[in-house]
N, C-alpha and C positions, 0 to 999 in steps of 0.2 A: 390506475395506480400500479406502479411496478413493485413487485416483491422479489427480493433477491434471497434465494435459499442457501446458496453456497458461493463463496468468493475464493477462487483458486489463483495463486500467484506462483510463478516460477522465475526466479532471478529478477524480480521486479524491484527496481531502484535499490533500496538498502536491504531487501529481504532475499538473501541467498538461498538457493534450493527451493524445494516445493513447500508452499505454505497454503493451508486451507482453513477457511473460516466457515463454520456452519451457522446460519442465521435463522432467526424466527421472525415472523411479522410483528415487530414491536419497535419501540424507540431505542436508540443507542446513543451513548456519549463516548467519544474516543479520548481516552486519557492515557498517560504513561507515567511511570516512576523510574528514575534512573537506578541501575543496579547498586551503585555505591552511595549515591545521595538521593533519597526518595523525593526530595523537593525539586530535583532536576528533571525536566521533561523535554529538553531540546534535543533534536536529532535522534529520536527514538522511533520514527516511522509513522507518526499520527497522520501527517499530511499525505505521505506516500500511500497509506491504506485507502484514504478517501479518493486520492487521485487514481488508484487502480479501478475503483468503481466508475469514475467518470470516463476513464479510458475504455473500459469494457462496454459501457452503454453508448457512448457518443463518440469515441475515438479522439477525444481531446487530450493533448499532452499537458502535463503540469507546467506551470509558469516557468520553473527553473530549467526546463528541458529545451535544448536548442534543436537536437535531432533525435530520431527514434533510438539511435544507438545509446543515447544518454539514459534511456530507461532501463538498460540491462545492468545488472549488478557488476561492479568492477571486477575484471578478470574472467568473467563468464562469456561464452560465445553466443548464447541465445536466451530468450525469455519465453 
């Protein structure tokens, strides 16, 4: 079993800058609420967060990504 203690992202997809999640060995659900409309949850980074784990562990790109350059936040030079 793999246990992830920390997930760090820098300019990963929609997450600009450095982002760090500290995790404990438990079960998680990834949910989001829009800042204006709490019933809205599209395009808030749920899939990008899970894709970051897949990328780190196995090197698999998300389905919407054509090249590795597409993983970098728009306008940034590196991730």
